[in-house]
Each structure stands twice: as C-alpha cells, then as structure tokens.
C-alpha positions in Angstrom: 78.7 149.3 28.9 81.8 151.4 29.0 84.5 151.3 31.7 83.0 154.2 33.8 79.7 152.5 34.1 81.3 149.2 35.0 83.2 150.9 37.7 79.9 152.4 39.0 78.2 149.2 39.2 81.1 147.5 41.1 81.2 150.4 43.6 77.5 149.6 44.2 78.2 145.9 44.8 81.0 146.7 47.2 79.1 148.9 49.6 79.2 148.0 53.3 75.7 146.7 53.4 76.2 144.5 50.3 79.5 143.0 51.7 78.0 142.4 55.2 75.0 140.5 53.6 77.3 138.4 51.5 79.3 137.5 54.6 76.3 136.8 56.7 75.0 134.5 54.1 78.2 132.6 53.8 78.5 132.1 57.6 74.8 131.0 58.2 74.7 128.6 55.1 76.2 125.1 55.6 77.5 125.7 59.1 77.8 121.9 60.1 80.0 121.4 57.1 82.3 124.2 57.9 82.5 122.9 61.5 83.5 119.5 60.4 86.1 121.0 58.0 87.6 123.0 60.9 87.8 119.9 63.2 89.4 117.8 60.4 92.0 120.6 59.7 92.8 120.6 63.4 93.0 116.8 63.5 95.5 116.8 60.6 97.5 119.5 62.3 97.8 117.5 65.4 98.7 114.3 63.5 101.6 116.1 61.7 102.7 117.7 65.1 102.6 114.5 67.1 104.6 112.6 64.6 107.5 114.8 65.2 110.3 114.0 67.8 110.5 115.9 70.9 112.1 115.9 74.4 110.2 116.3 77.6 110.7 116.1 81.3 108.3 113.8 83.4 107.8 113.2 87.2 107.3 109.5 88.2 107.1 107.6 91.4 110.2 105.7 92.8 109.9 102.3 94.5 112.2 100.0 96.4 111.7 96.4 95.9 113.2 93.1 97.1 114.0 94.3 100.5 114.6 91.5 103.0 111.4 90.4 104.8 112.8 91.2 108.3 113.9 94.6 107.2 112.3 97.9 106.1 113.4 101.4 104.9 114.5 103.7 107.6 113.2 106.7 105.8 110.8 106.9 102.8 112.4 107.5 99.4 112.0 110.8 97.6 108.3 111.3 96.5 109.4 111.2 92.8 112.0 111.2 90.1 112.3 113.9 87.5 113.6 112.5 84.3 113.8 113.6 80.6 112.5 111.3 77.8 112.7 111.6 74.1 110.3 110.1 71.4 107.3 110.9 69.2 104.7 113.4 70.3 102.2 110.6 70.4 104.4 108.4 72.7 105.3 111.3 75.1 101.5 112.3 75.1 100.6 108.8 76.1 103.3 108.7 78.8 102.1 112.1 80.2 98.6 110.8 80.6 99.4 107.3 81.8 98.6 106.2 85.3 101.1 106.2 88.3 101.0 102.3 88.4 102.1 102.1 84.9 104.9 104.6 84.9 107.5 104.4 87.7 111.2 103.8 88.5 112.2 100.8 90.4 115.3 100.4 92.8 116.3 96.7 93.3 117.6 96.5 96.9 118.2 92.7 96.8 122.0 93.0 97.5 121.8 95.7 100.2 122.4 94.8 103.8 122.1 98.0 105.6 122.6 101.2 103.2 123.6 102.2 99.7 123.7 105.4 97.6 122.3 104.8 94.3 123.7 107.0 91.5 120.5 107.1 89.6 121.7 108.1 86.1 124.2 105.3 86.0 121.9 102.8 87.6 118.9 103.3 85.3 121.2 103.6 82.3 122.6 100.2 83.2 119.3 98.8 84.1 116.9 100.1 81.7 114.3 97.2 82.6 113.8 99.1 86.0 112.2 101.9 84.1 108.5 100.9 83.9 106.5 102.5 81.1 103.2 101.4 79.5 103.3 98.8 76.9 103.5 100.1 73.3 105.2 103.3 74.1 108.5 103.8 72.3 110.5 106.4 74.3 114.1 106.8 75.4 115.4 107.9 78.7 117.9 110.7 78.1 118.9 111.4 81.7 117.6 111.9 85.4 117.1 115.6 86.0 116.5 115.1 89.8 117.8 113.7 92.2 121.4 112.8 91.4 121.6 110.1 94.2 119.1 108.2 96.2 120.1 107.1 99.7 118.6 103.8 100.8 119.0 102.8 104.4 117.5 99.7 106.1 116.7 98.8 109.7 115.0 95.7 111.3 111.4 95.8 111.0 109.6 95.8 114.3 105.9 95.8 115.4 104.8 97.2 118.7 101.5 97.4 120.5 101.0 100.7 122.5 98.2 102.1 124.4 96.0 105.0 123.3 96.3 108.0 125.7 93.2 110.2 125.2 93.6 114.0 125.6 90.1 114.6 126.5 88.5 117.3 128.8 84.8 116.7 129.6 83.0 119.1 131.8 79.3 118.2 132.9 76.2 120.4 133.2 75.0 121.0 136.7 72.9 118.0 138.0 74.8 115.2 135.9 77.4 112.7 136.6 79.8 110.4 134.7 78.8 106.8 134.7 81.8 104.3 134.5 85.2 105.3 133.3 85.9 106.7 129.8 86.0 103.9 127.2 88.3 103.9 124.2 87.9 101.6 121.2 90.4 100.4 120.4 92.5 101.0 123.5 95.7 100.3 121.8 97.2 100.6 118.2 100.0 98.7 116.5 103.1 100.5 115.1 105.4 99.0 112.4 108.5 100.3 111.1 112.2 100.7 111.6 113.2 99.4 115.2 115.3 102.5 115.9 112.3 104.7 115.9 109.4 102.3 116.9 111.0 101.6 120.2 110.7 105.2 121.1 107.0 105.0 121.4 105.4 104.0 124.7 101.9 105.4 124.0 99.9 107.0 121.3 98.2 110.3 122.3 95.0 111.7 120.6 94.2 115.1 119.4 92.8 117.4 122.1 89.1 117.3 122.6 87.1 119.7 124.8 83.5 119.3 125.4 81.7 121.5 128.0 78.3 121.6 129.7 77.5 117.9 128.9 74.1 116.7 129.6 74.1 113.4 127.8 76.3 110.3 126.8 79.2 111.2 124.6 80.3 109.0 121.6 82.8 110.6 119.2 85.5 109.7 116.8 88.9 111.4 117.6 92.1 111.3 115.5 95.4 110.1 116.8 98.2 112.7 117.3 100.6 111.1 114.9 102.6 112.5 111.9 103.8 109.8 109.5 107.5 109.9 109.4 110.7 107.6 109.6 108.6 105.1 107.5 106.4 104.1 110.6 103.0 102.8 109.8 100.1 102.9 112.1 97.1 100.4 111.9 94.6 102.8 112.9 94.3 106.7 112.4 91.3 107.3 114.6 89.6 105.9 117.8 86.2 106.2 119.3 85.6 107.4 122.8 82.5 106.7 124.8 81.5 108.3 128.1 78.2 107.5 129.8 76.4 110.5 131.4 73.4 110.3 133.6 71.4 112.7 135.7 72.4 113.0 139.5 70.0 111.6 142.1 70.0 110.1 145.6 68.3 107.3 147.3 68.0 106.1 150.8 69.2 102.4 151.4 68.1 100.6 154.7 69.1 97.5 156.3 72.7 97.5 155.0 74.8 94.7 156.5 77.8 95.5 158.6 81.1 93.6 158.4 84.0 93.3 160.9 87.5 92.5 159.5 90.6 91.0 161.0 89.1 89.4 164.1 91.5 87.2 166.1 91.3 83.5 166.2 88.4 82.3 168.1 86.7 85.7 168.3 83.4 86.9 166.8 81.9 90.4 166.8 78.4 91.6 168.0 77.4 94.9 166.3 74.6 97.0 167.9 72.5 97.8 165.8 73.3 95.0 163.2 72.4 97.1 160.1 72.5 100.7 159.0 70.7 103.3 156.9 72.5 105.4 154.3 71.7 107.9 151.7 73.8 107.5 148.5 74.2 110.0 145.6 75.0 108.8 142.0 73.6 108.2 138.5 69.9 107.6 138.5 70.3 104.5 136.4 72.6 103.0 139.0 70.4 103.9 141.8 67.5 102.0 140.4 69.4 98.7 140.6 71.6 99.2 143.7 71.0 96.9 146.6 72.0 97.2 150.3 74.4 94.3 150.0 76.3 96.3 147.4 77.4 98.9 150.1 80.3 97.9 152.1 80.3 99.3 155.7 83.3 97.9 157.3 84.9 98.0 160.8 88.7 97.0 160.6 89.5 95.8 164.2 93.1 95.8 163.6 93.0 99.6 162.9 90.3 100.8 165.2 90.0 98.5 168.2 90.7 100.1 171.7 90.2 97.9 174.8 88.6 100.9 176.7 86.3 102.0 173.7 82.9 100.4 172.7 81.5 102.9 170.0 83.1 103.1 166.6 82.6 104.8 163.2 82.9 102.5 160.1 84.6 102.9 156.8 82.2 103.1 153.9 83.0 101.9 150.4 80.7 102.6 147.5 80.4 100.7 144.3 81.2 102.1 140.8 78.4 104.5 139.7 77.8 106.2 143.1 79.6 109.3 143.8 79.1 110.1 147.5 77.1 109.2 150.6 75.6 111.1 153.6 73.3 110.7 156.5 74.7 107.4 158.0 72.2 106.2 160.6 73.4 105.5 163.2 76.7 107.5 163.0 78.5 105.2 165.5 78.0 101.5 166.4 78.7 99.4 169.5 81.0 96.6 168.9 81.4 93.6 171.4 84.2 91.1 170.9 83.2 87.7 172.1 85.5 84.7 172.5 84.0 81.6 171.1 84.0 78.4 173.1 
C-alpha cells in the first residue's frame, strides 16, 4: 500500500463519526475503575496540599476563669477573639472543624480585684497554656488580630427576687365575667448579676398581650420583657397566665341574715324584718354554690344612727365571684336599740 492509500484509510478512520464512537466506547467501558482512579488522584492531591505549611485566621470563644465566688463580670466579654495560627494544612483543617468547647482562649482573673485591661497579644504569648486547642494538633499562635485589649471589670454578685408585672389586656364577650383575679405562674423571678445593675430592678414586666371578645378561660404563656445585658441572668424567660371566665347569670337569695356593728356596751339591736331578699349577679359557677350567709348585709350604728330616725338602708358586701346586686327587699329596715338588763 502506497502513501496515498495509507492517507486515505487514515482519513476514513478520523471521521467525526468514528472518533465519537471511539470516545463513547472509552467512556462507557470500565466506568467504576475510572471513577476510583479519579477519586484516588484527588486524594493524593489533598494529601500533598495539606502537608504544606499555611497561615490562617480563626475565631474562638473567650472565657474568664477564677473569678471570686462573691463577684461577677460587670459586662460580658467580647463574643470571640480573632487569632492567626500557622501549621500544616491537616492541623489547620482539624482546628477549623473542631468544636467550640475544645478551642477557646482563657483569661485567668485570679489576681483581679475590680478591673484590669488585658493586652491580649502579650498575655497569650506569655501564657500559651491559656490557648486551648484539641489534643494532637500542632499549630502555632502567630498573633491576635482582634481585639488588641480586653477590659475585665468585676462587681459584687447579687441575687434579687422581683415580682412579675403582666402587661395584659383582656376584654370579654357580652354575657361573660371574670372569675377570680388573674393568676401568674410564677409570680416572681430571680435576677442575678452585678449589684450595680440588679438593684435597679423593682419588677419584671411581660410582653404586651391583648385578647378580645373572650368567651372562655384563658391559659397562655407569655415572654418576659427582658433584654440580656450587663451580665444579668434571669432564672425564667417565660411565665404562664391563667384567667377564669364564666357566663354571667343571676340568682335570688332569700333569708339573708342582717348584722349590726358598733353597738354600745349593754346594747342590742332588733331589726325588722330580721332577714332580706337580694338578687345577685355573677359567674354561673359561683352562683351555684353561693349561700345566704355569704352575703354581708351590714348596719354600722356608729355611722348611720340618728336618734330621731328608725328606718335605715344597709351596706352590702359581696363575696369574690359576684359582680353586682339589685332588688334588695325590703329597701329599708327598722332598727330598734334595746339596752340589756
């Protein structure tokens, strides 16, 4: 075969169709082997890269330790320290992926009475044991990027119990009534922190809660209106409020006893008639159990007595759970003061 024929055969083999078929055949055959070769190549590349030395900046939490038991920080420390470390890529990657508990900076406050400014670069250079890194990592702290100084100020630790003040607006649907006062659980919280700031609290308000057209009892959690600052801690963040609601009804009570107060020595009173009838309004649940003896119909002689009068209107005191009264029968009573022998 001469040169011309060889070139013609080669041109036939290098047509687009032939080339695409060869390439498709190579890609579809032994796919798993090719994938493993690719993965192994990437792995070797990572091993080579991570064995080199690098320098990288990390953020880590800062903690104050060995503070006197009777004292606390006046203000919280900066949230983190930005520091630059050098080492092998493997170690720096491990440090980057480590947990916050295993990587942090410690300020030893044992010798501080009230305040001190830590020059952090000098402090951690002179106290490398206060830089906590995971075991087995070989890295070197080059310098602190931020901040340059950490201010530590202490105050006397104080705890204080303050009442919860609910900011609650409840409005009832027509025909309903509140039963008993609003209940708050717990009704007080405990603050702890620097004495300078804790003593400023006399109560702990809640977030505002507005409920309208209520036709049933209310039980709901509500957050306290408290923003964590000045290193003050709160033992509770939420409280529960309970308000009983019932339908409004009325009931007529008969044979209600009458009482005379502030009689003189050796005196007794004769009331005509000796009992009264009264219609009371309140929660249906309370109306079911109310007794005539629970209603206080009182004549205070020291306030109402006139020597030339015989008929008097009493004062009526309703127990909790009743809202109002009407239709007192009779409206006035005859009172006779009798001196005992």
